[in-house]
Backbone as JSON, one array per atom type, in Angstrom:
{
  "sequence": "XXXXXXXXXXXXXXXXXXXXXXXXXXXXXXXXXXXXXXXXXXXXXXXXXXXXXXXXXXXXXXXXXXXXXXXXXXXXXXXXXXXXXXXXXXXXXXXXXXXXXXXXXXXXXXXXXXXXXXXXXXXXXXXXXXXXXXXXXXXXXXXXXXXXXXXXXXXXXXXXXXXXXXXXXXXXXXXXXXXXXXXXXXXXXXXXXXXXXXXXXXXXXXXXXXXXXXXX",
  "N": [[27.58, -21.37, 5.95], [25.18, -18.68, 6.31], [23.92, -15.34, 7.04], [21.63, -14.08, 6.24], [21.67, -11.41, 5.81], [21.75, -9.29, 3.31], [24.39, -8.43, 1.16], [24.84, -7.24, -1.26], [23.34, -6.32, -4.39], [23.3, -8.22, -7.22], [23.64, -8.78, -10.81], [22.36, -10.79, -13.38], [24.44, -11.9, -15.9], [24.95, -13.84, -17.81], [23.56, -16.96, -18.91], [23.88, -20.38, -19.16], [22.28, -23.07, -20.28], [22.19, -26.48, -19.61], [21.78, -30.06, -19.9], [19.62, -30.78, -17.51], [20.98, -29.05, -15.8], [22.4, -25.82, -15.04], [24.61, -23.14, -15.9], [25.66, -20.18, -14.49], [26.41, -16.71, -14.78], [27.25, -13.94, -12.91], [27.21, -10.48, -12.42], [29.03, -8.67, -10.07], [30.49, -6.97, -7.22], [31.2, -6.24, -4.47], [30.82, -8.7, -3.02], [32.81, -10.22, -4.05], [35.14, -9.42, -2.98], [37.94, -10.49, -1.27], [37.17, -13.06, -1.78], [37.36, -16.35, -3.25], [37.87, -18.92, -5.79], [35.85, -21.76, -5.29], [34.72, -21.01, -2.92], [31.65, -20.04, -1.2], [28.68, -18.33, -2.24], [25.68, -16.91, -1.36], [22.93, -16.83, -3.39], [20.11, -15.24, -4.1], [19.42, -16.52, -1.81], [20.25, -19.11, -2.24], [22.82, -21.4, -1.8], [25.65, -21.16, -3.63], [28.54, -22.36, -5.36], [31.54, -20.76, -6.15], [32.88, -21.1, -9.31], [34.39, -19.88, -11.19], [35.91, -16.67, -11.57], [36.14, -13.09, -11.94], [37.33, -9.71, -11.61], [34.92, -8.45, -11.59], [32.8, -10.22, -11.74], [31.26, -13.47, -11.21], [31.1, -17.04, -11.68], [28.89, -19.86, -11.48], [27.73, -23.22, -11.0], [24.51, -24.67, -11.36], [22.68, -27.19, -10.04], [20.35, -29.89, -10.89], [18.51, -30.47, -8.77], [18.54, -28.09, -7.35], [17.47, -26.37, -9.27], [14.91, -27.39, -9.34], [13.94, -26.85, -6.76], [14.13, -24.11, -6.3], [13.9, -20.6, -7.34], [15.81, -20.05, -9.2], [15.96, -21.21, -11.69], [14.21, -19.77, -13.22], [15.37, -17.38, -13.74], [16.46, -14.63, -15.78], [18.52, -13.0, -18.29], [19.97, -10.07, -17.04], [18.45, -10.04, -14.75], [17.94, -9.14, -11.32], [19.63, -10.14, -8.35], [19.87, -11.21, -4.93], [22.81, -11.09, -2.98], [25.18, -12.7, -0.84], [28.12, -13.25, 0.99], [29.58, -16.21, 2.49], [29.46, -16.53, 6.05], [31.91, -15.5, 8.53], [33.26, -17.13, 11.42], [33.71, -15.24, 13.31], [31.96, -13.25, 12.71], [29.33, -10.8, 13.17], [26.1, -11.92, 13.99], [23.73, -10.8, 12.45], [21.27, -11.44, 11.35], [19.82, -14.46, 11.1], [20.76, -17.94, 11.47], [21.42, -19.17, 8.37], [21.32, -21.65, 5.97], [21.46, -21.8, 3.23], [20.25, -23.73, 1.79], [17.54, -24.31, 0.06], [14.14, -24.68, 1.02], [11.77, -24.62, -0.38], [9.43, -23.05, -2.67], [7.75, -19.95, -2.5], [4.87, -17.82, -3.08], [4.23, -14.5, -3.96], [1.56, -12.85, -2.55], [0.32, -10.43, -1.8], [1.1, -6.92, -1.57], [1.43, -4.3, 0.52], [1.35, -0.93, 1.78], [2.25, 0.57, 4.91], [2.61, 3.31, 6.52], [6.03, 3.86, 6.92], [6.7, 1.26, 6.55], [6.47, -1.82, 4.62], [4.12, -4.24, 3.97], [4.22, -7.66, 3.27], [2.61, -10.41, 1.93], [2.89, -13.85, 1.73], [2.21, -16.75, 0.01], [2.51, -20.14, 0.84], [3.54, -23.62, 0.68], [2.14, -26.33, 2.67], [4.1, -27.97, 3.82], [6.15, -26.26, 4.32], [5.04, -24.19, 5.83], [4.54, -25.46, 8.24], [6.79, -25.16, 9.74], [6.96, -22.49, 10.19], [6.8, -19.89, 12.45], [5.14, -17.53, 14.56], [6.74, -14.46, 15.01], [9.11, -15.7, 14.6], [12.05, -16.54, 12.59], [12.63, -16.32, 9.03], [14.02, -17.02, 5.84], [13.78, -15.2, 2.94], [14.26, -15.29, -0.39], [16.9, -15.24, 0.4], [16.96, -13.26, 2.33], [16.95, -12.36, 5.65], [14.14, -12.34, 7.61], [11.49, -11.36, 9.88], [8.72, -13.21, 10.97], [5.53, -11.92, 10.93], [2.91, -12.64, 10.94], [1.0, -15.63, 10.61], [-0.74, -18.21, 8.92], [-2.67, -21.11, 7.94], [-2.28, -21.08, 5.26], [-0.69, -18.98, 4.4], [1.94, -16.56, 5.16], [3.04, -13.5, 6.77], [5.27, -10.71, 6.4], [6.94, -7.77, 7.57], [8.48, -5.2, 5.96], [11.25, -3.11, 6.31], [12.36, 0.23, 5.32], [15.18, 0.17, 4.78], [15.71, -2.54, 4.1], [14.1, -2.71, 1.88], [15.45, -0.99, 0.13], [17.96, -2.15, -0.14], [17.75, -4.73, -1.11], [16.27, -7.16, -3.4], [13.62, -7.61, -2.94], [11.31, -5.91, -3.01], [11.3, -5.4, -5.65], [9.88, -7.26, -6.83], [6.61, -8.51, -7.81], [3.06, -9.14, -7.26], [2.21, -12.56, -7.47], [4.75, -13.31, -8.23], [7.55, -15.52, -7.74], [9.32, -16.64, -4.81], [12.27, -17.7, -3.09], [12.29, -19.87, -0.3], [13.56, -20.47, 2.92], [13.26, -22.12, 5.85], [13.72, -21.63, 9.41], [16.39, -23.47, 10.49], [16.59, -24.66, 12.98], [14.05, -25.51, 13.84], [13.59, -27.73, 12.21], [15.55, -29.52, 13.05], [14.74, -29.92, 15.7], [12.26, -31.17, 15.32], [13.09, -33.53, 14.07], [14.67, -34.73, 16.08], [12.76, -35.09, 18.1], [11.12, -36.9, 16.83], [12.82, -39.12, 16.56], [13.2, -39.71, 19.25], [10.63, -40.47, 19.96], [10.39, -42.81, 18.44], [12.33, -44.43, 19.65], [11.24, -44.74, 22.2], [8.93, -46.07, 21.51], [9.95, -48.45, 20.46], [11.05, -49.52, 22.76], [8.97, -50.11, 24.38], [7.35, -51.83, 26.97], [5.03, -54.21, 27.03], [2.14, -56.42, 27.08], [2.43, -57.99, 24.77], [5.17, -57.8, 24.35], [6.16, -59.15, 26.63], [5.14, -61.72, 26.17], [6.47, -62.43, 23.81], [9.0, -62.68, 24.76], [9.01, -64.85, 26.45], [7.85, -64.61, 28.99], [5.23, -65.09, 29.61]],
  "CA": [[26.42, -20.74, 6.6], [24.98, -17.27, 6.02], [23.15, -14.65, 8.07], [20.42, -13.5, 5.69], [21.88, -9.97, 5.63], [22.21, -9.14, 1.92], [25.52, -7.51, 1.04], [24.9, -6.57, -2.56], [22.46, -6.79, -5.45], [24.02, -8.53, -8.44], [22.81, -8.87, -12.01], [22.69, -11.94, -14.22], [25.06, -11.51, -17.16], [24.89, -14.93, -18.8], [23.04, -18.25, -18.45], [24.08, -21.5, -20.07], [21.44, -24.18, -19.86], [22.57, -27.8, -20.09], [20.78, -31.1, -19.61], [19.35, -30.87, -16.08], [21.81, -28.17, -15.01], [22.66, -24.52, -15.65], [25.78, -22.39, -15.45], [25.23, -18.79, -14.43], [27.44, -15.69, -14.56], [26.62, -12.81, -12.24], [28.02, -9.3, -12.18], [29.07, -8.28, -8.66], [31.76, -6.34, -6.82], [31.49, -6.35, -3.04], [30.9, -10.08, -2.53], [34.01, -10.84, -4.59], [36.28, -8.99, -2.18], [38.5, -11.55, -0.41], [36.59, -14.36, -2.15], [38.16, -17.12, -4.19], [37.19, -20.06, -6.38], [35.54, -22.81, -4.34], [33.95, -20.48, -1.8], [30.2, -20.0, -1.41], [27.93, -17.08, -2.24], [24.23, -17.12, -1.38], [22.33, -16.1, -4.52], [18.68, -15.35, -3.79], [19.31, -17.47, -0.72], [20.76, -20.43, -2.63], [24.27, -21.52, -1.65], [26.32, -21.53, -4.88], [30.0, -22.4, -5.26], [32.24, -20.02, -7.21], [33.7, -21.96, -10.15], [35.27, -19.0, -11.94], [35.63, -15.3, -11.18], [36.98, -11.97, -12.38], [37.19, -8.6, -10.66], [33.56, -7.91, -11.62], [31.76, -11.23, -11.95], [31.59, -14.84, -10.83], [30.29, -18.08, -12.31], [28.52, -20.97, -10.61], [26.88, -24.25, -11.59], [23.25, -24.9, -10.65], [22.3, -28.57, -10.31], [18.94, -30.16, -11.16], [17.71, -30.36, -7.55], [18.42, -26.65, -7.05], [16.53, -25.81, -10.24], [13.56, -27.82, -8.96], [13.54, -26.34, -5.45], [14.3, -22.67, -6.16], [13.48, -19.79, -8.49], [16.96, -19.73, -10.05], [15.69, -21.67, -13.05], [13.39, -18.79, -13.95], [16.13, -16.14, -13.93], [16.76, -14.23, -17.14], [19.62, -12.05, -18.41], [19.63, -8.77, -16.48], [17.69, -10.17, -13.49], [18.64, -8.76, -10.09], [19.66, -11.21, -7.35], [20.48, -10.88, -3.65], [24.07, -11.8, -2.8], [25.82, -12.65, 0.47], [29.22, -14.19, 1.21], [29.48, -17.05, 3.68], [29.86, -15.81, 7.24], [33.05, -15.93, 9.32], [32.86, -17.46, 12.79], [33.83, -14.02, 14.12], [31.02, -12.24, 12.22], [28.09, -10.54, 13.91], [24.95, -12.62, 13.42], [22.69, -9.77, 12.41], [19.99, -12.03, 10.98], [19.75, -15.75, 11.77], [21.55, -18.94, 10.76], [20.83, -19.54, 7.08], [22.2, -22.66, 5.38], [21.54, -21.67, 1.78], [19.58, -24.88, 1.2], [16.15, -23.86, -0.06], [13.11, -25.67, 1.35], [10.7, -24.59, -1.37], [9.11, -21.77, -3.31], [6.53, -19.27, -2.12], [4.31, -16.91, -4.08], [3.81, -13.2, -3.44], [0.11, -12.7, -2.64], [-0.06, -9.02, -1.74], [2.11, -5.96, -1.11], [0.71, -3.11, 0.97], [2.14, 0.04, 2.54], [1.77, 1.07, 6.19], [3.62, 4.3, 6.89], [7.33, 3.59, 6.29], [6.86, -0.19, 6.35], [5.75, -2.49, 3.54], [3.67, -5.58, 4.35], [4.22, -8.63, 2.18], [1.96, -11.69, 2.24], [3.46, -14.89, 0.87], [1.57, -18.07, 0.03], [3.54, -21.19, 0.92], [2.98, -24.97, 0.87], [1.99, -26.77, 4.06], [5.34, -28.55, 4.33], [6.99, -25.15, 4.77], [4.33, -23.45, 6.88], [4.59, -26.2, 9.5], [7.96, -24.7, 10.48], [6.91, -21.03, 10.3], [6.19, -19.52, 13.72], [4.98, -16.1, 14.78], [7.94, -13.79, 15.55], [10.3, -16.47, 14.25], [12.81, -16.07, 11.42], [12.54, -17.05, 7.77], [14.8, -16.39, 4.78], [13.03, -15.03, 1.7], [15.29, -14.93, -1.38], [18.15, -15.0, 1.11], [16.83, -12.12, 3.24], [16.46, -12.75, 6.98], [12.99, -11.52, 8.0], [10.72, -11.85, 11.02], [7.33, -13.53, 10.65], [4.61, -11.07, 11.68], [1.6, -13.31, 10.99], [1.06, -16.9, 9.9], [-1.97, -18.98, 8.88], [-2.47, -22.42, 7.31], [-2.08, -20.9, 3.83], [0.28, -17.94, 4.07], [2.53, -15.81, 6.26], [3.31, -12.1, 6.45], [6.45, -10.04, 6.96], [6.94, -6.31, 7.43], [9.8, -4.83, 5.42], [11.65, -1.73, 6.62], [12.93, 0.9, 4.14], [16.55, -0.28, 4.48], [15.62, -3.81, 3.39], [13.52, -2.39, 0.57], [16.45, -0.34, -0.72], [19.19, -2.92, -0.27], [17.48, -6.07, -1.62], [15.4, -7.22, -4.58], [12.3, -8.08, -2.55], [10.24, -5.03, -3.49], [11.33, -5.35, -7.12], [8.94, -8.29, -7.26], [5.2, -8.17, -7.76], [2.12, -10.2, -6.91], [2.34, -13.84, -8.19], [6.15, -13.67, -8.42], [8.02, -16.58, -6.85], [10.46, -16.34, -3.94], [12.86, -18.85, -2.43], [12.05, -19.89, 1.14], [14.29, -21.38, 3.8], [12.78, -21.97, 7.22], [14.74, -21.7, 10.45], [16.86, -24.86, 10.55], [16.42, -25.19, 14.33], [12.78, -26.2, 13.91], [13.7, -29.04, 11.55], [16.33, -30.39, 13.93], [13.91, -30.28, 16.85], [11.27, -32.15, 14.86], [13.78, -34.79, 13.81], [15.07, -35.31, 17.36], [11.56, -35.55, 18.78], [10.66, -38.1, 16.13], [13.7, -40.22, 16.94], [12.91, -40.03, 20.65], [9.36, -41.21, 19.96], [10.64, -44.15, 17.91], [13.06, -45.18, 20.67], [10.28, -45.1, 23.25], [8.01, -47.04, 20.94], [10.66, -49.72, 20.36], [11.36, -50.02, 24.1], [7.73, -50.25, 25.14], [7.14, -53.14, 27.57], [3.61, -54.48, 27.16], [1.82, -57.84, 27.11], [3.03, -58.65, 23.61], [6.62, -57.87, 24.59], [6.4, -60.21, 27.6], [4.86, -63.0, 25.54], [7.52, -62.7, 22.84], [10.26, -62.97, 25.45], [8.84, -66.02, 27.28], [7.43, -64.33, 30.38], [3.81, -65.39, 29.78]],
  "C": [[26.4, -19.25, 6.28], [24.12, -16.65, 7.13], [21.82, -14.12, 7.57], [20.48, -11.98, 5.59], [22.52, -9.76, 4.26], [23.3, -8.08, 1.85], [25.46, -6.67, -0.23], [23.83, -7.14, -3.47], [23.32, -7.0, -6.7], [23.07, -8.67, -9.61], [23.3, -10.01, -12.91], [23.22, -11.47, -15.57], [24.89, -12.58, -18.23], [24.32, -16.18, -18.14], [23.26, -19.28, -19.53], [23.3, -22.69, -19.55], [21.92, -25.49, -20.48], [21.46, -28.78, -19.81], [20.7, -31.29, -18.11], [20.36, -30.08, -15.23], [21.95, -26.84, -15.75], [23.98, -23.98, -15.11], [25.43, -20.91, -15.56], [26.43, -17.88, -14.17], [26.76, -14.44, -14.03], [27.6, -11.68, -12.03], [27.91, -8.89, -10.71], [30.42, -7.66, -8.36], [32.08, -6.67, -5.36], [31.69, -7.79, -2.58], [32.13, -10.81, -3.05], [35.27, -10.42, -3.84], [36.69, -10.1, -1.22], [37.84, -12.91, -0.66], [37.51, -15.05, -3.14], [37.35, -18.3, -4.71], [37.03, -21.17, -5.34], [34.77, -22.33, -3.13], [32.48, -20.32, -2.19], [29.66, -18.58, -1.38], [26.45, -17.42, -2.31], [23.63, -16.21, -2.45], [20.83, -16.29, -4.46], [18.46, -16.43, -2.73], [19.83, -18.86, -1.01], [22.29, -20.44, -2.52], [24.87, -22.02, -2.96], [27.83, -21.46, -4.68], [30.61, -21.66, -6.44], [33.13, -20.98, -8.0], [34.67, -21.16, -11.01], [34.94, -17.57, -11.54], [36.61, -14.33, -11.8], [36.8, -10.87, -11.34], [35.76, -8.08, -10.6], [32.47, -8.92, -11.84], [32.23, -12.57, -11.4], [30.64, -15.8, -11.54], [30.02, -19.19, -11.31], [27.65, -21.95, -11.38], [25.65, -24.46, -10.72], [22.76, -26.29, -11.03], [20.77, -28.73, -10.41], [18.06, -29.97, -9.93], [17.51, -28.9, -7.17], [17.44, -25.98, -8.0], [15.1, -26.17, -9.89], [13.06, -27.11, -7.71], [13.58, -24.82, -5.32], [13.81, -21.93, -7.4], [14.65, -19.45, -9.41], [16.75, -20.16, -11.49], [14.88, -20.7, -13.88], [14.12, -17.47, -14.19], [16.41, -15.9, -15.41], [17.93, -13.24, -17.14], [19.16, -10.68, -17.89], [18.87, -8.83, -15.17], [18.56, -9.79, -12.3], [18.54, -9.89, -9.08], [20.33, -10.7, -6.07], [21.73, -11.73, -3.44], [24.61, -11.61, -1.38], [26.95, -13.67, 0.52], [28.95, -15.04, 2.45], [30.05, -16.31, 4.88], [31.16, -16.37, 7.82], [32.55, -16.27, 10.72], [32.92, -16.24, 13.7], [32.83, -12.94, 13.71], [29.88, -12.01, 13.21], [26.94, -11.26, 13.21], [23.76, -11.68, 13.44], [21.31, -10.3, 12.04], [19.74, -13.29, 11.77], [20.57, -16.74, 10.96], [20.81, -19.42, 9.52], [21.79, -20.48, 6.38], [22.41, -22.46, 3.88], [20.93, -22.85, 1.05], [18.08, -24.62, 1.21], [15.17, -25.0, 0.23], [11.99, -25.72, 0.32], [10.46, -23.18, -1.87], [7.78, -21.24, -2.79], [6.07, -18.33, -3.22], [3.83, -15.63, -3.42], [2.3, -13.04, -3.65], [-0.33, -11.24, -2.64], [1.09, -8.2, -1.2], [1.37, -4.68, -0.74], [1.61, -2.23, 1.83], [1.45, 0.37, 3.87], [2.84, 2.01, 6.74], [4.93, 3.98, 6.18], [7.52, 2.12, 5.96], [6.07, -0.67, 5.13], [5.42, -3.91, 3.99], [3.64, -6.47, 3.12], [3.58, -9.93, 2.68], [2.44, -12.72, 1.23], [2.73, -16.21, 1.08], [2.66, -19.13, 0.0], [2.88, -22.54, 1.11], [2.99, -25.38, 2.33], [3.28, -27.31, 4.64], [6.35, -27.5, 4.76], [6.33, -24.43, 5.94], [4.36, -24.16, 8.22], [5.76, -25.74, 10.37], [7.96, -23.19, 10.72], [6.16, -20.67, 11.58], [6.15, -18.01, 13.87], [6.2, -15.55, 15.53], [9.21, -14.6, 15.34], [10.95, -15.91, 13.01], [12.54, -16.94, 10.21], [13.38, -16.29, 6.75], [13.99, -16.39, 3.5], [13.99, -14.49, 0.65], [16.59, -14.54, -0.69], [18.13, -13.86, 2.09], [16.26, -12.62, 4.57], [15.35, -11.79, 7.41], [12.25, -12.18, 9.15], [9.27, -12.06, 10.62], [6.4, -12.71, 11.55], [3.22, -11.67, 11.79], [1.73, -14.61, 10.21], [-0.29, -17.61, 10.02], [-1.65, -20.34, 8.25], [-2.16, -22.29, 5.82], [-0.97, -19.9, 3.49], [0.92, -17.39, 5.35], [2.83, -14.4, 5.8], [4.61, -11.64, 7.09], [6.3, -8.55, 6.73], [8.35, -5.87, 7.07], [10.09, -3.36, 5.7], [12.27, -1.1, 5.37], [14.34, 0.44, 3.78], [16.54, -1.57, 3.68], [15.06, -3.6, 1.99], [14.58, -1.85, -0.38], [17.66, -1.2, -1.01], [18.99, -4.34, -0.8], [16.54, -6.0, -2.82], [13.94, -7.47, -4.23], [11.17, -7.23, -3.1], [10.34, -4.74, -4.98], [10.33, -6.36, -7.69], [7.5, -7.8, -7.15], [4.35, -9.36, -7.36], [2.21, -11.33, -7.94], [3.8, -14.21, -8.48], [6.58, -14.7, -7.38], [9.23, -16.12, -6.04], [10.97, -17.64, -3.32], [12.64, -18.75, -0.93], [12.95, -20.91, 1.83], [13.84, -21.13, 5.22], [13.96, -22.04, 8.19], [15.13, -23.16, 10.68], [16.66, -25.48, 11.93], [15.14, -26.0, 14.45], [12.84, -27.6, 13.3], [14.5, -30.02, 12.4], [15.51, -30.85, 15.13], [12.9, -31.34, 16.47], [11.91, -33.52, 14.66], [14.15, -35.48, 15.12], [13.87, -35.83, 18.13], [11.02, -36.82, 18.15], [11.5, -39.31, 16.48], [13.43, -40.67, 18.36], [11.63, -40.86, 20.75], [9.57, -42.65, 19.49], [11.37, -45.01, 18.94], [12.12, -45.65, 21.77], [9.32, -46.17, 22.76], [8.65, -48.42, 20.89], [10.89, -50.34, 21.74], [10.12, -50.21, 24.97], [7.56, -51.67, 25.65], [5.63, -53.33, 27.8], [3.38, -55.99, 27.15], [2.45, -58.6, 25.95], [4.53, -58.83, 23.79], [6.94, -59.03, 25.54], [6.18, -61.6, 27.01], [5.99, -63.38, 24.61], [8.84, -63.08, 23.49], [10.09, -64.05, 26.53], [8.42, -65.79, 28.72], [5.97, -64.69, 30.62], [3.45, -66.64, 28.99]]
}
């Protein structure tokens, strides 16, 4: 699990594309401190496992499903990426619970300034927007942000200068793609409510039920 608080901006050094998978090498320093092979690093919000590392870089494999669901497949040599190590149970949860499992891709629609803040509007598919709530949390390229507005087609966030300076978000432009992960709590609630509905439906006692069990 992660918090959505980006620790470092890394840069893609090498990409090896295979059949339905890729291997990526990323230059980094801070996120490699106290890390080891087999541990996880969120890369643009995607949970990747370290398969090899040096004092200044790490390598990870990207599977087909991740390439389909995220923007990692469009990365090029020299691209900047947001990096975060997996959280400790004793860590402060400065953002929100982020799993590193991307729900889908959004598209930057507009970027506007308002005093020190920067407003970003992101177009997203309906299957993602159903979980986006006003004043709720969402991870954009691994950055924990608060939803300031939401419609049936897009949502907006307001980015403070610190986030602008410490992440890649404002390096992007209109029409660029971003990885989206909705707050996992909403998905669990929906699943539990659906199961509850099914149980009630199965246990419904009506005329047909009585007939089928010999009471009529």
